[in-house]
C-alpha positions in Angstrom: 30.2 -8.9 15.4 27.5 -11.2 16.8 26.3 -10.9 20.3 26.6 -13.7 22.7 23.4 -15.0 24.4 22.9 -16.1 28.0 23.5 -19.8 28.5 20.8 -20.4 31.0 17.5 -18.6 30.5 16.1 -19.6 33.9 19.2 -18.3 35.6 19.0 -15.1 33.6 15.6 -13.9 34.8 13.5 -16.8 35.8 11.3 -16.5 32.8 11.1 -16.1 29.0 12.4 -12.8 27.9 10.9 -11.1 24.8 13.7 -9.2 23.1 14.4 -8.2 19.5 17.0 -10.4 17.7 20.2 -8.7 16.7 22.2 -9.9 13.7 25.9 -10.4 13.6 27.8 -7.8 11.6 29.7 -5.0 13.4 28.3 -2.4 11.0 24.9 -1.0 11.8 22.6 -3.9 10.9 19.1 -3.9 9.4 16.8 -3.4 12.4 14.6 -6.3 13.3 11.5 -5.7 15.3 10.2 -9.2 15.5 10.5 -10.3 19.2 12.5 -13.3 20.0 13.9 -15.0 23.1 17.4 -15.3 24.5 18.7 -18.6 23.4 19.8 -21.1 26.0 22.5 -22.4 23.6 25.8 -20.6 23.4 26.6 -20.2 19.7 30.2 -19.3 20.2 33.1 -21.6 20.8 35.3 -19.2 22.7 37.4 -21.1 25.1 39.2 -18.2 26.7 36.9 -15.4 25.8 39.5 -13.7 23.7 39.1 -15.1 20.2 37.7 -11.9 19.0 38.7 -10.7 15.6 40.4 -7.4 16.2 40.3 -4.6 13.6 43.1 -2.1 13.6 42.2 1.4 14.8 44.1 4.6 14.3 43.0 6.4 17.4 41.7 5.9 20.9 38.0 5.3 21.2 35.5 5.5 24.1 32.1 3.9 23.9 29.7 5.7 26.2 26.5 3.8 27.0 23.5 5.3 28.7 19.7 5.0 28.7 19.3 8.0 26.4 21.5 9.4 23.7 22.6 13.1 24.0 20.3 14.0 21.1 17.1 16.0 20.6 14.7 14.5 18.0 12.1 16.3 16.1 10.0 15.4 13.0 9.7 18.0 10.3 5.9 18.4 9.8 6.4 19.2 6.1 9.0 16.7 4.9 8.0 14.1 7.5 11.7 13.4 8.0 13.4 13.2 11.4 15.7 16.0 12.4 18.3 15.5 15.1 20.5 17.9 17.1 23.0 17.5 19.9 21.7 18.1 23.4 24.2 20.6 24.7 23.0 20.3 28.3 23.7 16.5 28.4 26.5 15.4 30.7 27.2 12.6 28.2 28.1 15.2 25.5 30.0 17.5 27.9 32.3 14.8 29.2 34.0 14.7 25.8 35.9 17.7 27.0 37.8 15.5 29.4 39.3 13.4 26.5 42.0 14.3 24.1 41.0 15.8 20.7 42.2 12.5 19.1 39.7 10.4 21.0 36.7 9.2 19.2 33.5 8.9 21.3 30.7 6.6 20.2 27.4 6.8 22.0 25.0 3.9 22.5 21.5 4.5 23.9 17.8 5.1 23.1 16.2 8.2 21.5 13.8 10.4 23.3 11.3 9.8 20.5 9.6 6.7 19.2 10.8 5.8 15.7 8.5 3.8 13.4 10.0 0.4 12.4 10.0 1.3 8.8 12.3 4.3 9.5 14.7 2.7 11.9 17.2 1.6 9.3 17.5 5.0 7.8 17.7 6.8 11.2 20.3 4.4 12.5 22.6 5.0 9.6 22.1 8.8 9.8 22.9 8.9 13.5 26.0 6.8 13.1 27.3 8.9 10.2 26.4 12.4 11.5 26.6 12.0 15.3 28.6 8.8 16.0 25.5 7.5 17.8 24.2 3.9 17.9 20.4 3.9 18.7 18.8 1.0 20.6 15.3 0.8 19.3 13.4 -0.9 22.1 9.8 -2.1 21.3 7.3 0.2 22.8 6.0 -2.4 25.3 9.5 -3.4 26.4 10.5 0.3 26.8 7.6 1.0 29.1 8.2 -2.1 31.3 12.0 -1.4 31.3 12.0 2.4 32.0 8.6 3.3 33.5 8.3 -0.1 35.0 11.4 -1.5 36.7 13.6 1.6 36.6 11.1 4.2 37.8 8.7 2.1 39.9 11.2 -0.3 41.6 14.9 0.7 41.3 14.5 4.5 41.6 12.3 4.5 44.7 14.4 1.9 46.4 17.7 3.8 45.7 16.0 6.8 47.2 15.1 4.8 50.4 11.5 4.3 49.6 10.2 0.8 50.4 6.8 -0.6 49.2 5.5 -1.2 52.7 2.0 -1.4 51.3 0.4 -1.4 47.8 -0.6 2.3 48.1 3.0 3.4 48.7 5.3 1.9 46.0 5.1 -1.1 43.8 6.1 -4.6 44.9 8.6 -6.6 43.0 7.2 -7.7 39.6 9.1 -10.5 37.8 7.8 -9.5 34.4 9.3 -6.0 34.9 12.6 -7.5 35.9 12.6 -9.7 32.8 12.0 -6.5 30.7 15.0 -4.8 32.5 17.3 -7.7 31.7 16.0 -7.9 28.1 16.7 -4.2 27.5 20.1 -4.5 29.0 20.9 -7.4 26.7 19.8 -5.2 23.7 22.1 -2.4 24.8 24.9 -4.9 25.2 24.3 -6.3 21.7 24.5 -2.8 20.2 27.9 -2.2 22.0 29.1 -5.5 20.5 28.3 -4.4 17.0 30.7 -1.5 17.2 33.3 -2.5 19.8 37.0 -3.3 19.2 37.4 -5.2 22.4 41.2 -5.1 22.7 41.4 -1.3 22.4 38.1 0.4 23.2 37.0 1.5 26.6 33.3 1.1 27.5 31.8 3.6 30.0 28.3 2.6 31.2 26.1 5.2 33.0 23.5 4.9 35.7 21.1 2.5 37.3 19.2 1.7 34.1 22.0 -0.5 32.9 23.4 -2.3 35.9 23.4 -5.9 34.4 24.7 -4.8 31.0 28.3 -5.4 32.2 27.6 -9.1 32.7 26.6 -9.5 29.1 29.7 -7.7 27.9 32.1 -9.5 30.2 30.6 -12.8 29.1 31.5 -12.0 25.5 34.8 -10.3 26.1 36.7 -11.4 29.2 39.3 -8.5 29.0 37.1 -5.7 27.9 37.9 -2.3 29.6 34.7 -1.6 31.4 33.7 1.2 33.7 30.4 2.2 35.3 29.2 5.3 37.0 26.2 5.5 39.2 24.5 9.0 39.1 21.9 8.2 41.8 22.4 7.4 45.5 23.2 3.8 46.4 21.2 2.8 49.5 22.4 1.3 52.7 22.5 -2.5 52.9 19.4 -2.6 55.1 17.4 -1.0 52.3 19.2 -2.7 49.3 18.9 -6.2 50.8 15.1 -6.0 50.3 15.5 -6.2 46.6 14.7 -9.6 45.2 17.3 -9.5 42.5 20.0 -7.9 44.7 22.8 -10.5 44.0 22.3 -10.3 40.2 22.7 -6.5 40.2 25.7 -6.6 42.5 27.4 -9.2 40.3 26.5 -7.2 37.2 28.4 -4.2 38.7 31.3 -6.3 39.8 31.8 -7.4 36.2 33.2 -3.9 35.7 36.8 -2.9 36.2 35.9 0.5 37.8 32.7 1.6 39.6 32.2 5.3 40.3 30.1 7.0 42.9 29.5 10.7 43.7 30.2 10.3 47.5 32.0 8.0 49.9 28.6 7.3 51.6 27.3 5.8 48.4 30.5 3.8 47.8 30.5 2.6 51.5 26.9 1.3 51.1 27.9 -0.6 48.0 30.9 -2.1 49.7 28.8 -3.1 52.7 26.3 -4.8 50.4 29.1 -6.8 48.7 30.4 -7.8 52.1 27.1 -8.8 53.6 25.5 -10.4 50.6 28.4 -11.8 48.6 31.0 -12.2 51.4 33.6 -10.0 49.6 36.3 -8.0 51.4 37.8 -4.8 50.3 41.0 -2.9 51.0 42.7 0.3 50.1 45.6 -0.2 47.7 47.8 2.8 47.5 44.9 5.2 47.9 42.5 3.2 45.7 39.8 1.1 47.1 39.7 -2.4 45.6 37.5 -5.4 45.8 39.0 -8.8 45.0 36.5 -10.7 42.9 37.7 -14.0 41.7 41.3 -12.8 41.0 40.1 -9.6 39.4 40.5 -6.3 41.3 37.4 -4.2 41.0 38.3 -0.6 41.8 36.0 2.0 43.4 36.1 5.6 42.3 34.7 8.4 44.4 34.3 11.8 42.6 31.3 14.0 42.1 30.5 15.1 38.6 31.0 18.8 37.7 29.4 21.4 35.5 30.4 22.6 32.0 31.9 26.0 32.7 31.9 27.1 29.1 28.3 26.2 28.6 27.2 28.2 31.7 29.4 31.2 30.8 28.3 31.3 27.2 24.7 31.5 28.4 25.5 34.4 30.7 27.0 36.3 27.8 23.8 36.1 25.7 21.9 39.4 25.3 18.7 37.6 26.2 20.2 36.6 29.6 21.3 40.2 30.3 17.9 41.5 29.4 16.2 38.9 31.7 18.5 39.8 34.5 17.5 43.4 34.3 13.8 42.4 34.2 14.2 40.3 37.4 16.1 43.0 39.2 13.4 45.5 38.4 10.6 43.0 39.4 12.2 42.3 42.7 13.7 45.7 43.4 14.3 46.1 47.2 13.8 42.4 47.9 16.2 39.5 48.4 15.6 36.6 46.1 15.9 33.0 47.4 16.0 30.6 44.5 14.9 27.0 44.2 15.1 24.9 41.0 13.8 21.3 41.3 12.1 18.6 39.5 8.5 17.9 40.6 8.9 14.7 42.5 8.5 13.4 46.1 12.2 13.4 46.9 13.0 17.0 46.0 11.5 18.4 49.2 9.7 21.3 47.6 6.8 21.3 50.1 9.3 21.1 53.0 11.1 24.1 51.6 7.9 26.1 51.5 7.1 25.2 55.1 10.5 26.5 56.1 9.9 29.8 54.3 6.5 30.0 56.1 8.3 29.4 59.4 10.9 32.1 58.5 8.2 34.7 57.8 6.3 33.8 60.9 9.4 34.0 63.2 10.9 37.1 61.5 8.1 39.6 60.7 10.7 42.1 59.7 11.5 40.0 56.6 8.0 40.1 55.3 8.0 42.1 52.1 11.8 41.9 51.9 12.4 38.3 50.8 10.9 36.3 47.9 11.2 32.6 47.2 11.2 31.9 43.4 10.6 28.2 42.9 11.2 27.0 39.4 9.5 23.6 38.9 11.0 21.4 36.2 8.6 18.9 34.6 8.3 15.6 36.4 10.4 12.7 35.0 8.0 10.1 36.3 4.2 9.8 36.6 1.8 8.5 39.1 -0.2 9.3 42.2 2.8 10.3 44.3 3.9 13.0 41.8 0.4 14.4 41.6 0.1 14.5 45.4 3.4 16.3 45.7 2.3 18.9 43.1 -1.1 19.5 44.8 0.6 19.9 48.2 3.1 22.4 46.7 0.4 24.6 45.2 -1.8 24.5 48.3 1.1 25.4 50.6 2.3 28.3 48.3 -1.3 29.6 48.1 -1.6 29.6 51.9 1.7 31.4 52.4 0.8 34.1 49.9 -2.6 34.6 51.5 -1.3 34.9 55.0 2.0 36.9 54.4 1.4 38.5 51.0 -0.1 41.8 50.0 -1.5 43.2 46.7 2.0 44.1 45.6 3.9 41.3 47.3 3.9 37.5 47.0 6.5 35.8 49.2 6.4 32.6 47.1 6.4 32.6 43.3 6.0 29.3 41.6 7.2 29.0 38.0 5.6 25.8 36.7 6.4 25.9 33.0 9.3 25.1 30.7 12.1 27.6 31.5 14.8 28.2 29.0 18.5 27.9 29.8 19.2 31.6 29.6 16.2 32.4 31.9 17.5 30.0 34.6 20.9 31.5 34.3 19.4 35.0 34.9 17.6 33.8 38.1 20.9 32.2 39.3 22.7 35.5 38.7 20.2 37.6 40.6 19.5 35.3 43.6 21.0 36.2 47.0 20.6 32.7 48.2 20.0 29.3 46.6 18.3 26.5 48.5 18.4 22.7 47.6 16.2 20.9 50.1 16.0 17.4 48.7 15.3 14.6 51.1 17.4 12.3 48.9 19.2 13.0 45.6 22.1 11.6 43.7 24.2 14.6 42.9 22.2 17.8 42.0 24.2 20.3 40.1 22.0 23.3 40.9 24.4 24.7 43.6 27.3 24.4 41.2 25.5 26.3 38.5 24.4 28.9 40.9 28.0 29.6 42.0 29.2 29.9 38.5 26.4 32.3 37.5 27.0 34.4 40.6 30.6 34.8 39.6 29.5 36.1 36.3 31.6 36.9 33.2 33.5 40.0 32.1 31.1 40.5 29.3 28.0 40.2 31.4 29.4 42.4 34.1 30.3 45.1 31.6 26.8 45.0 30.1 25.2 45.3 33.6 27.7 48.0 34.7 29.3 45.9 37.4 33.0 46.8 37.9 35.7 44.2 37.7 36.8 44.6 41.3 33.3 44.4 42.7 33.0 41.5 45.2 31.2 38.4 44.2 29.0 36.8 46.8 26.7 33.7 47.0 25.0 31.8 49.8 23.9 28.1 49.7 21.5 26.2 51.9 21.8 22.6 51.0 20.4 19.3 52.2 22.9 17.0 53.8 21.2 14.2 51.8 22.4 15.2 48.3 25.6 14.2 46.6 27.1 17.7 46.2 26.8 18.5 49.9 30.3 17.1 51.0 32.1 19.2 48.4 30.5 22.5 49.5 32.1 23.1 52.8 31.1 26.7 52.8 27.4 26.0 52.4 24.9 25.8 55.3 24.0 22.2 55.5 20.5 21.3 56.8 18.3 18.3 57.6 15.3 19.0 55.3 12.9 17.3 57.7 13.8 19.8 60.4 11.6 22.8 59.4 12.9 25.1 62.2 16.6 24.4 61.3 16.0 25.1 57.6 14.1 28.4 58.5 17.1 29.4 60.7 19.5 28.6 57.9 17.6 30.8 55.5 17.6 33.6 58.0 21.3 33.3 58.5 21.9 33.2 54.7 20.0 36.4 54.0 21.4 38.3 56.9 25.0 37.3 56.7 27.6 40.0 56.1 28.8 40.5 52.6 32.5 39.9 53.6 31.6 36.3 54.8 29.5 35.6 51.8 32.4 36.6 49.6 34.8 34.3 51.4 32.4 31.4 51.1 31.7 32.1 47.4 35.4 32.3 46.6 36.1 29.0 48.2 33.2 27.3 46.3 34.1 28.9 43.0 37.7 27.6 43.2 36.4 24.1 43.7 33.6 24.2 41.1 35.8 25.8 38.4 38.7 23.3 38.9 36.4 20.2 39.3 34.3 20.6 36.2 32.8 17.9 34.0 36.0 17.6 32.0 38.0 17.0 35.2 35.6 14.3 36.2 35.6 12.5 32.9 39.4 12.7 32.6 39.9 11.5 36.1 37.5 8.5 35.6 39.2 7.6 32.3 42.7 7.7 33.8 41.6 5.4 36.7 39.9 3.0 34.3 43.1 2.7 32.3 45.0 2.0 35.5 42.4 -0.6 36.6 42.8 -2.4 33.3 46.5 -2.4 32.8 47.0 -6.0 34.1 44.3 -7.5 31.8 46.7 -9.2 29.5 49.1 -10.4 32.1 46.7 -13.0 33.5 44.8 -16.0 32.2 41.0 -15.6 32.2 38.1 -18.0 32.1 34.4 -17.6 32.7 32.3 -19.5 35.3 28.7 -19.3 36.3 25.5 -19.3 34.2 23.2 -16.4 33.3 23.6 -13.3 35.5 25.8 -15.2 37.9 28.5 -15.2 35.3 31.9 -13.9 36.3 35.5 -14.1 35.0 38.3 -15.7 37.0 41.6 -14.0 36.4 44.8 -15.6 37.6 48.5 -15.9 36.9 49.3 -17.4 33.5 51.3 -20.2 35.2 48.4 -21.0 37.5 46.5 -24.1 36.3 44.3 -26.9 37.5 46.2 -29.9 38.8 45.3 -32.9 36.6 45.0 -36.3 38.3 46.6 -38.1 35.4 49.5 -35.6 35.4 50.4 -36.0 39.1 49.8 -39.8 39.1 52.3 -40.1 36.3 54.9 -38.3 38.3 53.9 -40.2 41.4 54.5 -43.6 39.7 58.0 -42.7 38.5 59.2 -41.4 41.9 60.3 -43.3 45.0 60.8 -40.8 47.8 57.7 -38.8 48.2 56.7 -36.1 50.7 53.0 -35.3 51.0 51.6 -32.4 53.0 47.8 -31.9 53.5 45.9 -29.2 55.2 42.7 -30.5 56.9 39.8 -28.0 57.1 38.8 -26.8 53.6 41.1 -29.3 52.0 40.4 -32.9 53.1 37.1 -31.8 54.7 34.9 -29.1 53.2 34.7 -25.8 55.1 30.9 -26.0 55.1 30.7 -29.5 56.5 29.0 -29.7 59.9 30.8 -33.0 60.7 34.4 -32.1 61.1 35.8 -35.6 61.7 37.2 -37.5 58.7 34.9 -40.0 56.9 35.8 -43.7 56.5 36.6 -43.0 52.9 39.2 -40.4 53.9 40.7 -42.7 56.5 41.0 -45.5 54.0 42.7 -43.2 51.5 45.1 -41.9 54.1 46.0 -45.4 55.2 46.6 -46.5 51.6 49.0 -43.6 51.1 50.8 -44.1 54.5 51.3 -47.8 54.0 53.3 -47.1 50.8 56.9 -47.2 52.1 57.9 -44.7 49.4 55.6 -42.0 51.1 56.0 -39.6 54.0 52.5 -38.2 54.6 51.7 -35.4 57.0 48.4 -33.7 58.0 49.3 -30.0 58.8 46.5 -28.2 60.5 45.6 -25.5 63.0 43.5 -27.9 64.9 44.5 -29.3 68.3 46.6 -32.4 68.7 43.9 -34.1 70.7 41.3 -33.9 67.9 43.7 -34.8 65.1 45.2 -37.7 67.1 41.8 -39.2 67.9 40.5 -38.8 64.4 43.5 -40.4 62.7 44.3 -43.0 65.3 43.8 -45.8 62.7 46.4 -44.3 60.4 49.5 -45.5 62.2 52.1 -44.2 59.8 50.6 -40.8 59.4 52.5 -37.8 60.5 50.6 -35.0 62.2 51.5 -31.3 62.7 48.9 -29.7 65.1 48.3 -26.1 65.9 50.2 -24.9 62.8 53.2 -27.0 63.7 53.6 -26.2 67.4 53.1 -29.9 68.1 54.5 -32.5 65.7 54.2 -36.3 65.7 56.0 -38.5 63.1 53.6 -41.5 63.5 51.1 -42.9 66.0 53.8 -44.6 68.1 56.1 -41.6 68.5 55.8 -38.9 71.1 54.5 -35.4 70.4 57.4 -33.0 69.8 56.9 -29.4 71.0 58.4 -26.5 69.1 61.5 -25.2 70.8 61.2 -21.9 69.0 59.0 -20.4 71.7 58.0 -22.6 74.7 57.0 -19.6 76.8 53.2 -19.3 76.8 52.8 -16.9 79.7 51.4 -14.3 77.3 48.1 -16.2 77.2 47.3 -14.8 80.6 47.5 -11.3 79.0 45.6 -12.2 75.9 42.6 -14.1 77.3 41.1 -11.3 79.4 41.4 -8.9 76.4 39.7 -11.4 74.1 37.0 -12.0 76.7 36.3 -8.3 76.8 35.7 -8.2 73.0 33.6 -11.3 73.1 31.3 -9.8 75.6 31.0 -6.7 73.5 30.5 -8.5 70.2 27.4 -10.7 69.9 28.1 -13.8 67.8 31.9 -14.0 68.6 33.7 -16.7 70.6 37.1 -17.7 71.8 38.8 -20.9 70.8 41.5 -22.0 73.3 44.3 -24.1 72.0 47.4 -25.4 73.9 49.7 -23.0 72.1 47.3 -20.3 70.8 44.1 -18.4 71.4 41.7 -17.6 68.5 38.9 -15.0 68.5 36.2 -16.0 66.0 33.7 -13.5 64.6 32.1 -15.3 61.6 28.7 -15.3 63.3 28.8 -11.6 64.3 27.5 -8.7 62.2 29.9 -8.5 59.3 30.7 -4.8 59.6 30.8 -4.7 63.4 32.8 -8.0 63.6 35.3 -6.7 61.1 35.6 -3.4 63.0 36.1 -5.2 66.3 38.7 -7.5 64.8 40.7 -4.5 63.6 40.5 -2.9 67.1 41.4 -6.2 68.8 44.4 -6.7 66.5 45.7 -3.2 67.4 44.9 -3.7 71.1 46.8 -7.1 71.2 49.8 -5.8 69.2 50.2 -3.0 71.8 49.9 -5.2 74.9 52.1 -8.0 73.4 54.8 -5.7 72.1 57.5 -7.2 74.4 56.1 -10.8 74.4 57.2 -13.8 72.2 53.8 -13.9 70.5 52.5 -13.1 67.1 49.1 -11.6 66.4 47.6 -12.4 63.0 44.3 -11.7 61.4 42.7 -14.3 59.2 39.3 -15.1 57.6 36.9 -14.1 60.4 39.5 -14.7 63.1 42.2 -13.0 65.2 44.8 -15.5 66.3 47.6 -15.1 68.8 50.3 -17.8 68.6 54.0 -18.2 69.6 56.5 -16.4 67.4 58.3 -18.6 64.9 55.6 -21.2 64.6 54.1 -21.7 61.1 53.2 -24.4 58.7 56.1 -23.4 56.6 58.6 -24.6 59.3 56.8 -28.0 59.3 57.5 -28.5 55.6 61.1 -27.4 56.0 61.7 -29.7 59.0 60.2 -32.8 57.3 62.1 -32.3 54.0 65.4 -31.7 55.8 64.9 -34.8 57.9 64.3 -36.9 54.7 67.6 -35.5 53.3 69.5 -36.2 56.6 68.1 -39.8 56.6 69.6 -40.3 53.1 66.2 -40.2 51.4 66.1 -36.8 49.6 62.6 -36.3 48.2 62.1 -36.6 44.5 58.3 -35.8 44.7 56.8 -33.1 46.9 53.0 -32.5 47.0 51.4 -29.8 49.3 47.7 -29.0 49.3 46.0 -26.3 51.4 43.2 -23.7 51.1 43.9 -20.7 53.4 46.5 -18.0 54.2 48.5 -20.2 56.6 49.1 -22.7 53.8 50.7 -20.0 51.7 53.6 -20.1 54.2 53.9 -23.8 53.5 54.0 -23.3 49.8 56.7 -20.6 50.1 58.8 -22.7 52.5 58.7 -25.8 50.4 59.7 -23.9 47.2 62.6 -22.3 49.0 63.7 -25.5 50.7 63.8 -27.6 47.6 65.9 -24.9 45.9 68.6 -25.0 48.6 71.9 -26.8 48.1 71.0 -29.4 50.7 69.0 -31.3 48.1 71.2 -33.1 45.5 68.6 -32.6 42.8 65.3 -30.7 42.5 62.3 -32.9 43.1 59.0 -32.6 41.2 56.9 -30.1 43.1 53.1 -29.9 43.2 52.1 -26.9 45.4 48.3 -26.7 45.1 45.7 -24.4 46.6 42.0 -25.2 46.9 39.8 -22.7 45.0 40.7 -20.5 42.1 42.4 -17.5 43.8 45.7 -15.7 43.8 48.3 -18.0 45.5 52.0 -18.8 45.7 51.0 -22.3 44.5 51.4 -23.2 40.9 48.3 -25.4 40.8 44.7 -25.3 42.0 41.8 -27.7 42.7 38.3 -26.4 42.8 37.2 -27.9 46.1 37.6 -30.7 48.7 35.8 -33.1 46.4 38.6 -32.6 43.8 41.2 -33.1 46.5 39.7 -36.4 47.5 39.5 -37.5 43.8 43.2 -36.7 43.5 44.1 -38.6 46.7 42.1 -41.6 45.5 44.1 -41.6 42.3 47.3 -41.6 44.3 46.1 -44.3 46.7 45.1 -46.5 43.7 48.5 -46.0 42.2 50.1 -47.1 45.5 47.8 -50.2 45.7 46.9 -51.3 42.1 44.2 -53.9 42.2 45.3 -57.2 40.7 43.3 -58.7 37.9 41.8 -62.2 38.6 40.9 -63.4 35.2 40.0 -66.9 36.2 37.7 -65.6 38.9 36.0 -63.3 36.4 35.6 -66.1 34.0 34.0 -68.4 36.6 31.7 -65.7 37.8 30.6 -65.0 34.2 30.0 -68.7 33.6 28.1 -69.1 36.8 25.9 -66.2 35.9 25.3 -67.7 32.4 24.5 -71.1 34.0 22.0 -69.5 36.4 20.2 -67.9 33.4 19.9 -71.3 31.7 
């Protein structure tokens, strides 16, 4: 199946992108290594995004996409052939345990080794047949710019709260690296398209390396089941907003159906970014957080990943593990082992950990010779000056501590800076009295989970070591509050890694705590870790993804936007754009017409600075009103003074002001006041409360109407304004509990108005009056753009269905903007509304043809030329 290119190259990445071309068959193609560019012409005629040829499948299939495949690669020095094996420690491989045995899992990603172009065909076929893996062979230069460039030098530091304040501390945004990132994501997407059955397969994308890949997939398959899980932190909006391509990445993630995070903090930061930068609101729907994005609900999943219990327990049962445990116990006999296992990078806080141990030994001399910190240093995943500086500082600090507090037979700090096997790490976990993870920022970090499982041990290991079955199991954790696993470990001692004294105190508490308390903490942790393993995580994510996608085929979908701004609009199948020709045809064949128009956002654009109607609008309104077959009303929340002054020239125009509290049938009639609730004494209660919130909320203001009070917060801080609006709503509902007033929250407003006043009642009143006057409507048109207009749509639909009307009129309820609505039709914006009104005005006043005049004019022009 061919991949679909981006339609606008400049929108995509503001530059030419060098990527390998990918051919069209769904089977693994011949690999092409000649670079090309993303075409700016869409080669597919796919009107609704669902004209995919579907192949029948016999079982469920998951396509897991990640930067690297869960494979180890090694070239045989004798045969010169590549040998591959599964990486049993990879989470991508372990998550299969969360799926049923009938589920087929296909992996898409890169290999950890560079394969020569001449071997790529053979390797690709071998990996597909033997491992169900589809490799993405990125050209070497592109791979470096993509992974070592944009991912490691720009995204990874930013997501760990490191800003490039100066050239010596981080890299500034580089457009060429961003283009490489987009190009690589496009290649990964193309590989998915080669193997996907879009109607049945689920696609699960992993981590920050592939955050714009969802846009490419969604552009090709509007209803693809698409999930994403971020394994790193997501920074606060104040940090994230510094990213030059922030909107493109957010929109990429929002093209998924489900987005997963390890902690609520990470999810909250993402939601805040969507609110502040894209203006999106979110809400909790039956326990699930959802973002409404152009009619699609994008769900948010919060669940930390777990460990593979079987993998850890099998390592503990190895004879080599047992032997190593005995060696470590003998080596550190009479001492308590504190264990640290970290990658060598600037965010793991290794040097801060060493300073805390130094402080511990200084403040507690009695512990000298009795505790040992064993720090296992995993190889650095990145390169650069920062990593080397961190390594140098670690070695210098360890050397100083050993010189001051050590002795010929005692070293308080032991650094193990070499490749350490799985069974050796398991042995250290099993022996350590305490484990410390002191990262200053980390996504999840599974070290504490692995430590807990290894401290629990297995029956076979315990038998080998001579540990009785009823012997109490203990463990102690000191964890940074800035790592993803911290919230799930309620029995751990949480620390601020920057506070050296507090970390030293925590270590002292950990090594001196009674065994009974250690046992209680361990049992609590083990229950959680053993029940929330990697299989539980994968199964839970998969179930939520299925739930998020279950309405895919109950709605109509179409794509809008170019390049990385592409998104899918998903709305009711009966919801369609109102055609001018269609409504004009109905307009011409009817004689008793009712027309209801909202004002702001409908007749006048919401973004317009000038709120008064233009001469063109007044001309159209006059044309419609002068037609004796029409009853035309402007129904708005604005005051009667403003509307009356603006439309003074439209003598036959009806006006309903302040959502219908005031109503006037034409310019010569008096204003009618709603009799539903004429008591406005509640305003004296509301105004002081609103004034209090206005003073406390910078950027807010109060709008005073004759019948209502409105508190606006569109110019306030989005989060604080929204928080204050919720509080004000609750406050006002309490103080107005016994008053004839209604408190409603709208888009950036909290409004208090009389009970029983709504735009819906206006529509009902006008239609019933037409019936009583012997002119039951045979044409009803209602256009509006916000929540208050939904009342009008609903009221009109129920009124025309009542027995009071002799026959059902033709109804055109139309919302402005493609969004969920009770209306059957939509128009894109106020410009479309004016075009429609112009069409109706022209139908009311067709221009007569003056053929003789045209002929004279033509002849006069001809004579002047001669």
